[in-house]
C-alpha positions in Angstrom: 59.9 -2.4 26.7 59.0 -1.7 23.1 58.5 -5.3 22.5 56.1 -5.6 25.4 54.2 -2.6 24.1 54.2 -4.1 20.7 52.8 -7.3 22.0 50.1 -5.5 24.0 49.0 -3.5 21.0 48.8 -6.7 19.0 46.5 -8.2 21.7 44.3 -5.2 21.5 44.2 -5.5 17.8 42.8 -9.0 18.0 39.6 -7.7 19.6 38.2 -6.6 16.3 39.4 -8.2 13.1 40.0 -4.9 11.2 41.3 -2.8 14.1 44.8 -4.4 14.5 47.9 -3.5 12.6 50.4 -5.6 10.8 54.0 -6.2 11.7 55.0 -2.7 10.6 52.1 -1.1 12.5 52.9 -2.7 15.9 56.0 -0.6 16.5 56.0 3.2 16.8 57.8 6.1 18.2 57.5 6.2 22.0 57.8 10.0 22.1 55.0 10.3 19.6 52.9 7.9 21.6 53.2 10.1 24.7 52.2 13.2 22.7 48.9 11.6 21.5 45.9 12.4 23.6 45.0 9.2 25.6 41.8 7.6 24.5 39.9 4.4 25.1 40.7 1.2 23.3 38.0 -0.2 21.0 37.2 -3.0 23.4 37.0 -0.6 26.4 34.8 1.8 24.4 32.4 -1.0 23.5 32.2 -2.1 27.2 31.7 1.4 28.4 29.0 2.2 25.9 27.2 -1.1 26.7 27.5 -0.3 30.4 25.8 3.1 30.1 22.5 3.0 32.0 20.8 6.0 30.2 21.0 7.5 26.8 22.6 10.6 28.3 25.5 8.6 29.7 26.0 6.9 26.3 26.0 10.3 24.6 28.5 11.6 27.1 30.9 8.7 26.5 30.6 9.0 22.7 31.1 12.8 22.7 34.2 12.5 24.9 35.7 9.7 22.7 34.8 11.6 19.5 36.7 14.6 20.8 39.8 12.3 21.3 39.4 10.9 17.8 39.2 14.4 16.3 42.3 15.5 18.2 44.1 12.4 17.0 43.1 13.2 13.4 44.4 16.8 13.8 47.7 15.6 15.2 48.1 13.4 12.1 49.1 10.2 13.9 49.8 7.7 11.0 50.3 4.7 13.3 47.1 4.8 15.2 44.9 6.4 12.5 43.3 3.1 11.6 42.5 2.3 15.2 40.8 5.7 15.7 38.8 5.2 12.5 37.7 1.7 13.7 36.3 3.3 16.8 34.6 6.0 14.8 33.0 3.3 12.6 31.6 1.6 15.7 30.2 5.0 16.7 28.7 5.4 13.3 27.0 2.0 13.5 25.3 3.2 16.7 23.7 6.0 14.7 25.9 8.9 15.8 27.4 11.3 13.2 30.8 10.3 11.9 31.2 12.4 8.7 34.4 14.0 9.9 36.2 10.7 9.3 35.6 10.6 5.5 38.9 12.2 4.6 40.7 9.9 7.0 39.2 7.0 5.0 40.9 8.4 1.8 44.2 8.7 3.6 44.1 5.1 4.8 43.1 3.9 1.4 46.1 5.7 -0.1 48.5 4.1 2.5 50.8 1.3 1.5 50.0 -0.9 4.5 47.4 -3.5 4.3 46.0 -2.9 7.8 45.4 0.8 6.8 43.8 -0.1 3.5 41.5 -2.7 5.2 40.0 -0.2 7.7 40.0 2.6 5.1 38.0 0.6 2.5 35.6 -0.4 5.3 35.2 3.2 6.3 34.6 4.2 2.7 31.8 1.6 2.3 30.1 2.8 5.5 30.7 6.6 5.4 30.7 7.4 1.6 28.1 7.0 -1.0 27.1 8.7 -4.3 25.7 11.7 -2.6 29.2 12.7 -1.4 31.6 14.2 -3.9 34.5 12.7 -1.8 33.8 9.3 -3.1 35.2 10.3 -6.5 38.6 11.0 -4.9 39.2 7.3 -4.3 38.8 6.3 -8.0 42.6 6.5 -8.6 43.4 4.6 -5.5 41.0 1.8 -6.4 42.4 1.8 -10.0 46.0 1.4 -8.6 45.0 -1.3 -6.2 43.2 -3.3 -8.9 46.4 -3.1 -11.0 48.9 -4.2 -8.3 48.2 -7.9 -8.5 47.9 -8.4 -4.7 44.9 -10.5 -4.2 43.8 -9.2 -0.7 44.1 -5.6 -1.9 42.2 -6.4 -5.1 39.5 -8.0 -3.1 39.1 -5.0 -0.9 39.0 -2.6 -3.8 36.4 -4.8 -5.6 34.2 -5.0 -2.6 34.2 -1.2 -2.1 33.5 -0.6 -5.8 30.6 -3.0 -5.8 29.2 -1.4 -2.6 29.4 2.4 -3.3 30.6 2.7 -6.9 28.7 5.5 -8.8 28.0 5.6 -12.5 31.2 7.7 -13.1 33.4 5.3 -11.2 31.9 2.3 -13.0 32.6 3.9 -16.4 36.2 4.7 -15.4 37.0 1.3 -13.8 35.2 -1.0 -16.2 38.4 -2.0 -18.1 40.2 -3.0 -14.9 37.3 -5.1 -13.8 37.0 -6.8 -17.2 40.7 -7.9 -17.0 40.1 -9.4 -13.5 37.2 -11.5 -14.8 39.7 -13.9 -16.4 42.1 -13.8 -13.4 43.5 -17.2 -12.5 42.6 -16.8 -8.8 39.0 -17.9 -8.1 38.9 -15.5 -5.1 39.5 -12.4 -7.3 37.5 -13.7 -10.2 34.3 -14.2 -8.1 34.6 -10.7 -6.6 35.1 -9.2 -10.1 32.0 -11.0 -11.3 29.9 -9.5 -8.5 31.4 -6.1 -9.2 30.5 -6.4 -12.9 26.9 -7.1 -11.8 26.8 -3.9 -9.9 28.3 -2.0 -12.9 25.6 -3.4 -15.2 22.9 -2.3 -12.9 24.4 1.2 -12.6 25.4 1.7 -16.2 23.5 -0.7 -18.6 25.4 0.5 -21.6 28.5 -1.3 -20.3 26.9 -4.6 -21.4 29.0 -4.8 -24.5 32.2 -4.6 -22.3 31.3 -7.7 -20.2 29.7 -9.8 -22.9 32.8 -11.6 -24.2 34.2 -12.5 -20.7 30.8 -13.9 -19.7 30.7 -16.2 -22.7 34.2 -17.4 -21.9 33.5 -18.0 -18.2 30.4 -20.0 -19.1 32.4 -22.2 -21.5 35.0 -23.1 -18.9 34.8 -26.3 -16.9 34.2 -24.2 -13.8 37.1 -25.8 -11.9 39.0 -23.9 -9.2 42.7 -23.7 -9.4 45.1 -25.6 -7.2 46.4 -24.1 -4.1 48.5 -21.0 -4.9 52.3 -20.7 -4.4 52.2 -18.7 -1.2 50.0 -21.2 0.6 52.1 -24.1 -0.7 55.2 -22.4 0.4 53.9 -21.9 3.9 52.7 -25.6 4.0 56.1 -26.9 3.0 57.7 -24.6 5.6 55.4 -26.0 8.2 56.6 -29.5 7.5 60.3 -28.5 7.4 60.0 -26.7 10.7 58.2 -29.5 12.4 60.7 -32.1 11.1 64.0 -30.3 11.6 63.7 -28.2 14.8 65.4 -29.4 18.0 63.5 -29.6 21.3 59.7 -29.9 21.2 59.3 -26.7 23.3 61.5 -24.7 20.9 59.7 -26.2 17.9 56.3 -25.2 19.3 57.4 -21.6 19.8 58.8 -21.3 16.3 55.8 -23.0 14.7 53.5 -20.7 16.6 55.3 -17.5 15.5 55.5 -18.8 11.9 51.8 -19.7 11.7 50.8 -16.4 13.3 52.7 -14.5 10.6 51.2 -16.8 7.9 47.7 -16.3 9.2 48.1 -12.5 9.1 49.3 -12.5 5.6 46.9 -15.1 4.2 43.7 -14.4 6.1 41.9 -12.7 3.0 42.6 -15.7 0.8 40.1 -18.5 0.6 40.6 -21.7 2.5 43.4 -23.9 1.0 42.5 -26.8 -1.3 44.5 -30.0 -1.4 43.3 -30.8 -4.9 41.5 -29.1 -7.7 37.8 -28.8 -6.9 34.7 -27.4 -8.5 33.9 -23.8 -7.8 30.1 -23.3 -8.0 30.5 -19.8 -6.6 32.1 -18.6 -9.8 29.3 -20.3 -11.9 26.6 -18.7 -9.7 28.1 -15.3 -10.2 28.4 -15.9 -13.9 24.8 -16.9 -14.2 23.8 -13.8 -12.2 25.8 -11.6 -14.5 24.3 -13.1 -17.6 20.8 -12.7 -16.1 21.5 -8.9 -15.6 22.8 -8.6 -19.1 19.8 -10.4 -20.7 17.3 -8.2 -18.7 19.0 -5.0 -19.8 20.3 -5.6 -23.3 18.3 -7.2 -26.2 21.5 -7.9 -28.0 22.8 -9.9 -25.0 19.4 -11.8 -24.9 19.8 -12.9 -28.5 23.4 -13.8 -27.9 22.9 -16.0 -24.9 19.9 -17.8 -26.4 22.5 -19.8 -28.3 23.8 -21.2 -25.0 20.5 -22.6 -23.8 21.6 -26.2 -24.5 24.7 -25.7 -22.4 22.7 -24.3 -19.5 20.3 -27.2 -19.8 23.3 -29.6 -19.6 24.7 -27.8 -16.5 21.4 -28.0 -14.7 20.8 -31.6 -15.6 24.3 -32.5 -14.3 23.6 -30.5 -11.2 20.3 -32.3 -10.6 21.5 -35.8 -11.3 25.1 -35.8 -9.9 25.8 -32.5 -8.2 29.1 -30.6 -8.0 30.0 -31.1 -4.4 28.4 -32.2 -1.2 29.5 -29.1 0.6 27.0 -27.0 -1.5 24.1 -29.4 -0.9 21.3 -28.3 1.4 18.9 -30.9 2.8 19.8 -33.3 0.1 19.3 -30.8 -2.7 22.4 -30.1 -4.8 23.2 -26.4 -4.6 19.6 -25.0 -4.7 20.9 -21.4 -5.1 22.6 -22.3 -8.3 19.6 -24.3 -9.6 17.2 -21.4 -8.9 19.5 -18.9 -10.6 19.8 -21.2 -13.7 16.0 -21.7 -13.8 15.6 -17.9 -13.6 17.9 -17.4 -16.5 16.2 -20.1 -18.6 12.9 -18.3 -17.9 14.2 -15.1 -19.4 15.8 -16.8 -22.4 12.7 -19.0 -23.2 10.1 -16.2 -22.9 8.4 -15.7 -26.3 10.9 -18.0 -28.0 9.7 -21.3 -29.3 13.0 -23.0 -30.0 14.5 -22.3 -26.6 11.3 -23.3 -24.8 11.3 -26.6 -26.7 14.9 -27.3 -25.6 14.2 -26.9 -21.9 10.8 -28.7 -21.7 12.3 -32.1 -20.9 14.6 -30.7 -18.3 11.8 -28.8 -16.6 9.7 -32.0 -16.4 12.7 -33.9 -14.9 13.3 -31.2 -12.3 9.6 -31.0 -11.4 9.3 -34.8 -10.9 12.6 -35.6 -9.2 13.0 -32.8 -6.7 12.4 -33.6 -3.1 9.5 -31.6 -1.6 10.1 -32.6 2.0 12.5 -29.7 2.6 12.2 -26.0 2.0 15.2 -26.0 -0.4 13.4 -28.5 -2.7 10.2 -26.4 -2.5 12.2 -23.3 -3.6 13.6 -25.1 -6.7 10.1 -26.4 -7.5 8.5 -23.0 -7.2 11.1 -21.5 -9.6 10.5 -24.4 -12.0 6.8 -23.6 -11.9 7.5 -19.9 -12.7 9.7 -20.9 -15.6 7.0 -23.2 -17.0 4.4 -20.5 -16.7 6.5 -17.9 -18.5 7.9 -19.9 -21.4 6.0 -21.5 -24.3 5.7 -24.9 -22.6 3.6 -27.8 -23.5 0.1 -28.2 -22.2 0.9 -31.3 -20.1 3.8 -29.4 -18.5 1.5 -26.6 -17.5 -0.9 -29.0 -15.9 2.1 -30.5 -14.0 3.0 -27.0 -12.7 -0.6 -26.4 -11.5 -0.5 -29.7 -9.7 2.7 -28.8 -8.0 1.1 -25.6 -6.7 -1.9 -27.7 -5.6 0.5 -29.8 -3.5 1.9 -26.5 -2.1 -1.6 -25.7 -0.8 -1.5 -28.8 1.4 1.8 -27.8 3.0 1.9 -26.8 6.6 4.1 -23.8 6.0 1.9 -20.7 5.5 4.5 -19.0 3.4 4.4 -21.8 0.9 0.6 -21.7 0.8 0.7 -18.0 0.2 3.1 -18.4 -2.7 0.9 -21.1 -4.2 -2.2 -19.0 -4.0 -0.5 -16.1 -5.6 0.8 -18.2 -8.4 -2.5 -19.9 -9.0 -4.1 -16.5 -9.2 -1.8 -15.7 -12.1 -2.6 -19.0 -13.8 -6.4 -18.9 -13.5 -6.9 -16.9 -16.6 -4.8 -19.0 -18.9 -5.3 -22.5 -17.3 -8.8 -22.1 -15.8 -9.8 -25.8 -16.0 -6.5 -27.0 -14.5 -6.9 -24.6 -11.5 -10.5 -25.7 -11.0 -9.4 -29.1 -10.0 -8.0 -27.6 -6.8 -11.1 -25.5 -6.0 -11.9 -27.5 -2.7 -8.4 -26.9 -1.4 -8.6 -23.2 -2.3 -12.0 -22.9 -0.4 -10.4 -24.5 2.6 -7.8 -21.8 2.7 -10.7 -19.3 3.3 -10.8 -20.5 6.8 -7.2 -19.6 7.6 -6.6 -17.4 10.6 -3.8 -15.5 8.7 -5.4 -12.4 7.1 -3.0 -12.4 4.1 -3.8 -16.1 3.3 -7.5 -15.4 3.6 -7.3 -12.4 1.2 -5.4 -14.4 -1.4 -7.8 -17.3 -1.1 -10.8 -14.9 -1.5 -9.3 -13.4 -4.6 -8.7 -16.8 -6.1 -12.1 -18.1 -5.1 -13.8 -15.2 -6.8 -11.7 -15.8 -9.9 -12.9 -19.5 -10.0 -16.6 -18.7 -10.1 -18.3 -19.5 -13.3 -21.8 -20.4 -14.5 -21.4 -24.1 -13.7 -20.3 -23.7 -10.0 -21.9 -20.4 -9.1 -24.4 -21.8 -6.6 -21.8 -23.9 -4.7 -19.2 -21.1 -4.7 -21.7 -18.5 -3.5 -22.7 -20.7 -0.6 -19.0 -21.0 0.5 -18.4 -17.2 0.0 -21.6 -16.3 1.9 -20.5 -18.5 4.8 -17.1 -16.8 4.7 -18.7 -13.4 4.6 -20.5 -14.1 8.0 -17.2 -14.8 9.8 -14.5 -13.0 7.8 -12.4 -10.2 9.4 -13.8 -6.7 9.1 -11.1 -5.6 6.7 -12.1 -8.3 4.2 -15.9 -7.8 4.3 -15.9 -5.0 1.7 -13.9 -7.0 -0.8 -15.9 -10.1 -0.2 -19.3 -8.4 -0.5 -18.3 -6.6 -3.7 -16.9 -9.8 -5.2 -20.1 -11.7 -4.4 -22.3 -9.0 -5.9 -20.3 -8.8 -9.1 -20.2 -12.6 -9.5 -23.9 -12.9 -8.9 -24.6 -10.2 -11.4 -22.4 -12.0 -14.0 -23.4 -15.6 -13.5 -26.9 -15.5 -11.8 -28.9 -18.6 -13.0 -32.3 -16.9 -12.2 -33.6 -13.5 -11.1 -35.0 -14.9 -7.8 -31.6 -16.5 -7.0 -30.0 -13.2 -7.8 -32.3 -11.2 -5.5 -31.9 -13.7 -2.7 -28.1 -13.5 -3.0 -28.1 -9.7 -2.9 -30.5 -9.6 0.1 -28.2 -12.0 2.0 -25.2 -9.8 1.4 -27.2 -6.7 2.4 -28.4 -8.4 5.6 -24.9 -9.7 6.5 -22.6 -6.9 5.5 -24.8 -4.1 4.3 -22.5 -1.3 5.5 -19.6 -2.7 3.5 -21.3 -2.9 0.0 -20.5 -0.5 -2.8 -22.5 2.7 -3.4 -24.3 1.3 -6.5 -25.6 -1.8 -4.7 -28.9 0.0 -3.9 -29.5 1.2 -7.4 -28.6 -2.2 -8.9 -31.1 -4.1 -6.6 -33.9 -1.6 -7.2 -33.3 -2.0 -10.9 -33.3 -5.8 -10.6 -36.6 -5.9 -8.6 -38.3 -3.4 -10.9 -37.5 -5.5 -14.0 -38.8 -8.7 -12.4 -42.6 -8.1 -12.4 -43.4 -11.6 -11.3 -41.2 -11.2 -8.2 -42.6 -7.9 -6.9 -44.7 -9.6 -4.2 -42.0 -11.9 -3.2 -39.4 -9.2 -3.0 -41.5 -6.8 -0.9 -42.3 -9.6 1.5 -38.6 -10.6 1.9 -37.5 -7.0 2.3 -40.3 -6.2 4.8 -39.3 -9.2 7.0 -35.6 -8.3 6.8 -36.4 -4.6 7.7 -38.5 -5.7 10.7 -35.6 -7.7 12.0 -32.8 -5.2 11.6 -32.7 -1.5 10.6 -29.0 -1.0 11.1 -27.9 -2.0 7.6 -28.5 1.2 5.8 -28.4 -0.1 2.2 -30.9 -2.8 3.1 -33.2 -0.2 4.8 -33.0 2.0 1.7 -34.0 -0.8 -0.7 -36.7 -2.0 1.6 -38.2 1.5 2.0 -38.2 2.0 -1.8 -39.8 -1.4 -2.4 -42.5 -0.9 0.3 -43.3 2.5 -1.2 -43.6 1.0 -4.7 -45.3 -2.3 -3.9 -47.0 -1.7 -0.6 -50.4 -2.8 -1.9 -48.9 -6.2 -2.7 -47.5 -6.4 0.8 -50.9 -5.8 2.3 -52.7 -8.1 -0.1 -50.7 -11.1 1.2 -51.1 -13.1 -2.1 -47.5 -14.3 -2.4 -47.5 -18.1 -2.7 -43.7 -18.5 -2.7 -43.2 -17.8 1.0 -45.3 -18.6 4.1 -48.3 -16.3 4.4 -47.9 -13.2 6.6 -50.8 -10.9 7.4 -49.6 -7.2 7.6 -51.8 -4.3 8.2 -51.3 -0.6 7.4 -50.5 0.4 11.0 -47.6 -2.0 11.2 -46.1 -0.8 7.9 -46.4 2.9 8.9 -45.0 2.1 12.4 -42.0 0.4 10.8 -41.3 3.4 8.5 -41.7 5.8 11.4 -39.2 3.7 13.4 -36.7 4.2 10.5 -37.3 7.9 10.5 -36.7 8.2 14.2 -33.7 5.9 14.4 -30.4 7.6 15.2 -28.7 5.1 12.9 -30.6 6.3 9.8 -28.6 8.4 7.3 -30.2 11.4 5.6 -30.5 9.4 2.4 -32.3 6.7 4.3 -34.7 9.1 5.8 -35.4 10.4 2.3 -36.3 7.0 1.1 -38.6 6.5 4.1 -40.4 9.9 3.5 -40.9 9.1 -0.1 -42.4 5.7 0.8 -44.8 7.4 3.2 -45.9 9.9 0.6 -46.6 7.1 -1.9 -48.4 5.1 0.7 -50.6 8.1 1.7 -52.3 7.8 -1.7 -52.2 4.1 -2.4 -53.4 2.8 0.9 -56.3 5.3 1.1 -57.5 5.0 -2.5 -57.2 8.8 -3.2 -58.2 9.8 -6.7 -55.0 11.9 -6.9 -52.8 8.9 -7.0 -51.6 9.8 -10.4 -49.3 12.4 -8.9 -47.3 9.7 -7.1 -47.8 6.8 -9.5 -45.3 3.9 -9.6 -41.9 4.8 -10.8 -41.3 3.6 -14.4 -38.4 1.2 -14.9 -35.2 3.0 -16.0 -33.6 1.6 -19.1 -29.9 1.1 -18.1 -28.6 0.3 -21.6 -30.7 2.7 -23.6 -29.0 5.4 -25.6 -29.0 8.4 -23.3 -28.4 10.9 -26.1 -31.6 9.8 -28.0 -33.7 10.1 -24.9 -32.5 13.5 -24.0 -33.1 14.7 -27.6 -36.6 13.3 -27.5 -37.4 14.9 -24.1 -36.1 18.3 -25.3 -38.3 18.0 -28.5 -41.4 17.2 -26.5 -40.7 20.1 -24.1 -40.3 22.5 -27.0 -43.7 21.3 -28.4 -45.4 21.8 -25.0 -43.9 25.3 -24.6 -45.2 26.3 -28.0 -48.7 25.0 -27.4 -49.2 26.2 -23.8 -50.5 29.8 -23.2 -48.7 32.3 -21.1 -49.7 31.8 -17.5 -51.5 34.6 -15.8 -52.4 33.1 -12.4 -50.4 32.5 -9.3 -48.4 29.2 -9.0 -50.6 27.8 -6.2 -53.7 28.3 -8.3 -52.1 26.4 -11.2 -51.3 23.5 -8.9 -54.9 23.3 -7.7 -56.1 23.5 -11.3 -53.9 20.6 -12.0 -55.6 18.6 -9.3 -59.0 19.4 -10.7 -57.9 18.3 -14.2 -56.8 15.0 -12.7 -60.3 14.6 -11.2 -61.8 14.9 -14.7 -65.4 15.4 -13.5 -66.4 18.0 -16.1 -65.0 20.4 -18.6 -65.8 23.4 -16.5 -63.0 24.6 -14.2 -64.0 25.2 -10.6 -61.7 27.7 -8.9 -61.0 26.8 -5.3 -61.3 29.2 -2.4 -58.4 31.5 -1.6 -55.5 29.8 0.3 -53.1 31.0 2.8 -50.2 32.6 0.8 -47.6 30.9 3.1 -45.0 28.8 1.4 -46.3 25.5 2.8 -50.0 26.1 2.2 -50.2 24.8 -1.4 -48.1 21.8 -0.5 -50.4 20.9 2.5 -53.4 21.1 0.3 -51.7 19.2 -2.5 -51.0 16.2 -0.3 -54.3 16.4 1.6 -52.6 15.9 4.9 -55.1 17.2 7.6 -52.7 16.3 10.4 -50.2 19.1 9.5 -50.8 22.2 11.7 -50.9 25.6 10.1 -47.5 27.2 9.9 -46.7 30.0 12.4 -46.8 33.6 11.3 -43.4 34.8 9.9 -41.2 36.9 12.1 -40.1 40.2 10.4 -36.5 40.8 9.6 -34.5 43.4 11.5 -31.6 45.6 10.4 -29.2 46.1 13.3 -26.1 47.7 11.8 -25.0 50.0 9.0 -21.8 51.8 8.4 -20.1 53.0 5.2 -22.2 50.6 3.1 -21.8 47.6 5.4 -25.1 46.3 6.7 -26.1 43.6 9.1 -29.6 42.1 9.0 -31.2 39.5 11.3 -33.8 37.0 10.2 -35.8 34.7 12.6 -37.2 31.2 12.5 -38.9 29.3 15.3 -39.4 25.6 14.4 -43.0 24.5 15.1 -41.8 21.2 16.7 -39.6 23.1 19.2 -41.0 26.5 20.0 -38.3 27.2 22.6 -35.7 27.2 19.9 -34.9 30.4 17.9 -32.8 30.3 14.8 -31.3 33.7 13.9 -29.5 34.1 10.6 -27.0 37.0 10.5 -26.6 38.3 6.9 -23.7 40.8 6.3 -23.8 42.7 3.0 -21.4 45.3 1.5 -22.6 48.0 -0.9 -19.4 50.0 -0.8 -16.5 50.2 -3.3 -14.1 48.2 -1.1 -14.1 44.6 0.1 -14.7 43.8 3.7 -12.1 41.2 4.9 -11.4 39.3 8.1 -15.1 39.7 9.1 -15.9 38.2 12.6 -19.3 38.4 14.3 -19.6 37.4 18.0 -22.7 37.5 20.2 -23.8 37.2 23.8 -27.2 36.6 25.5 -28.4 36.7 29.1 -27.5 33.8 31.4 -31.0 32.4 31.4 -30.6 31.7 27.7 -28.4 29.2 25.8 -26.5 30.4 22.7 -24.7 28.3 20.1 -22.8 30.0 17.2 -22.4 28.1 14.0 -19.4 28.7 11.7 -19.9 31.6 9.2 -20.0 31.0 5.5 -16.8 33.0 5.0 -14.8 36.0 6.2 -14.8 38.3 3.1 -17.8 40.3 1.9 -17.2 41.4 -1.7 -17.9 45.0 -2.6 -20.9 46.4 -4.7 -23.4 44.0 -3.3 -21.5 40.8 -3.8 -22.2 37.4 -2.2 -23.0 38.1 1.5 -21.8 36.3 4.6 -24.3 34.3 6.6 -24.0 32.9 10.1 -26.5 30.9 12.2 -27.2 31.6 15.9 -29.2 28.9 17.8 -30.8 30.4 21.0 -32.7 28.2 23.4 -35.3 30.1 25.5 -37.4 27.6 27.4 -38.7 30.2 29.9 -39.7 32.6 27.1 -37.7 35.4 28.8 -37.3 38.7 26.9 -34.6 38.4 24.4 -31.6 40.8 24.3 -28.6 40.4 22.1 -25.1 41.9 22.3 -23.0 41.8 19.2 -19.3 42.6 18.5 -18.2 43.0 14.8 -14.6 43.0 13.8 -13.5 43.5 10.2 -11.0 45.3 7.8 -12.5 47.9 5.4 -10.5 50.4 3.2 -7.3 49.2 4.8 -8.5 50.1 8.3 -9.5 47.8 11.2 -13.1 48.4 12.4 -14.5 47.1 15.7 -18.1 47.8 16.8 -19.8 46.6 20.0 -23.6 47.3 20.3 -26.7 45.8 22.0 -29.9 44.9 20.2 -33.0 45.4 22.4 -35.7 45.9 19.8 -36.0 42.3 18.8 -39.5 41.3 17.7 -41.8 40.0 20.4 -42.6 36.9 18.2 -39.0 35.8 18.5 -39.3 35.0 22.2 -43.0 34.8 23.3 
């Protein structure tokens, strides 16, 4: 019966490789088995979890099984502990908490059975990391396992150390790993090399510990050892059993039992070899370890520069003959090892003339002989190109590297094209002429549907622009700007503007290029594009008529591009007389009258797409045209804007202006007349009719009266009479005043500004003002300027009320004030019935 149970347990263990037990684990105490709380097997648990239809069912199954696992851990069942932990690791991989199994991992690692150690080390790699202090408790267990000499156990310990080893563990276990680097077994030696790589990354100061073993590993012939004695023993036993047993059936049963035991004991070992073979895995690990040492230790870098000829010899042998066909991929001999050697050569040859000279011939051989029809060959070629770019290679070799990248651009694989574009972008500064040969191919990549490829092609195309190809490249880039994705338009437009400013052959070509960008992607240009174009047009006097005609035509076609509208409005305001004159010979004649110009500017003002800045440009243009188109003798007030000197010394100009202002202030008498009278005297001085000053008649003292007379705008109606302010509330120094404004263009609208002031000794906090009006009116409350009124007449709080009264009904207002004053809450509700009649009639 026990044998049957043992066989059944062994079958269950075969479900998952690390869940079964060895020979000693398959037999247990029946009484103890009956005492353990029954739980699901791992295979049954997996099937039940997969069969759950909802997440709630899955959680219920997992919670129930975790309860069984906890109970088993509390009972301390040593026979089935590894099986319970295996199920817990599966639960952990599903994303559920499994932290309560950390200490069980430590117990299994300390066990003497291999099946327990295997699951324990796996659990430590999954459940423990540097953030848990428990990981330090397995340091002694790993140290003992590394010193035992049992290869499967050493392999488990090295894998765990390389996965979750902290800096403290690396310092403590570095001597043991160093000894294993020269172990005869290739299996242990390869794992020890990878563990040393992890240690160097964690603790770079351990470089001196691993430097001598690396040098010795590199000088070996890199042969694997013959098959070890345990494997040979089992093989000879196989032959003896097969030759000397009796009946065929009996022989088959004995051979099956023997091989089953052999497979259990020898499963961690590598596959058996019939003869000594090459071991590229050890060489690959050694090259990786040397690369980490050279990147983190200058002393190691100087030391391994002496072995550059040996590395060159290894790579040449690998390229020409290869180590073994089993490591070849698509006809390329061990591309992983080639790439790693090339990466190490790049580090060793950087900024070192002698090492670079040693590897130049080899790099040329690899670049010319590697097959590019497969992805493995392309990977080796790309690493060769990177090595050529980083070392001090010959000029012809660098041209060869650029040509390889040019061939990559013709590849059908998008990843290879992206890598080529990125690499050419790095080379364009140092080898500009070599990259220029592939300019047509780069421009073709602009039409790619992949956004990442288009972006890289755009960056490279902008980097290839120079004074000799600026016209052709700008045509391609402008065509790309019209069809490029929206997320690339800003970069493309900015790049075109910068390239045109840097390499423009003529000013007219420069203006045409900027106008095309503003017309195509005006909303995506930089903020300084408007200022740069106005500066460019202002400095080209011979192109004023041409520029204003082009801008007027563009504005008449489209007013949605705000930067274009701003430049056009500025140019029409500055050179509107040239637009009406129609004497531009460079474009076809177009007769424009004043009404069309004014109607176009009015359209800009009334458009919902116009920004406040755009409306400002349009208003300024209208003010300028009001004098220039009518021939008013006051045109000197709005004369043409002088050209700004962009490169002039700003400090000297400011000093000069301040000096002139001081001289004027000393010479001018103290004014004794009102400001409006001074402005009118200024207009009389501009007329210059006689030396006698003629005082004008008295003007309306309203704020807009002087400005209306100044601009001579007879169409502006006289402003309405002001509405007097009204104080509606006062308590303990807190006052509330109302001021009223009725816009002339909308008499039904009343704007009430609430001003709260505080003349007391304490601040008013949490101030809230709410209002209500009759149902026939519409009220809109704007956000207040704050909620705290400082004491002693500090900065007041203002809030705007918008009341729409189309029927001119009598206005009544109900207010509710809430605030804190002198640490007390105040709430006042009152009605205002004495509002001025002008506010609603």
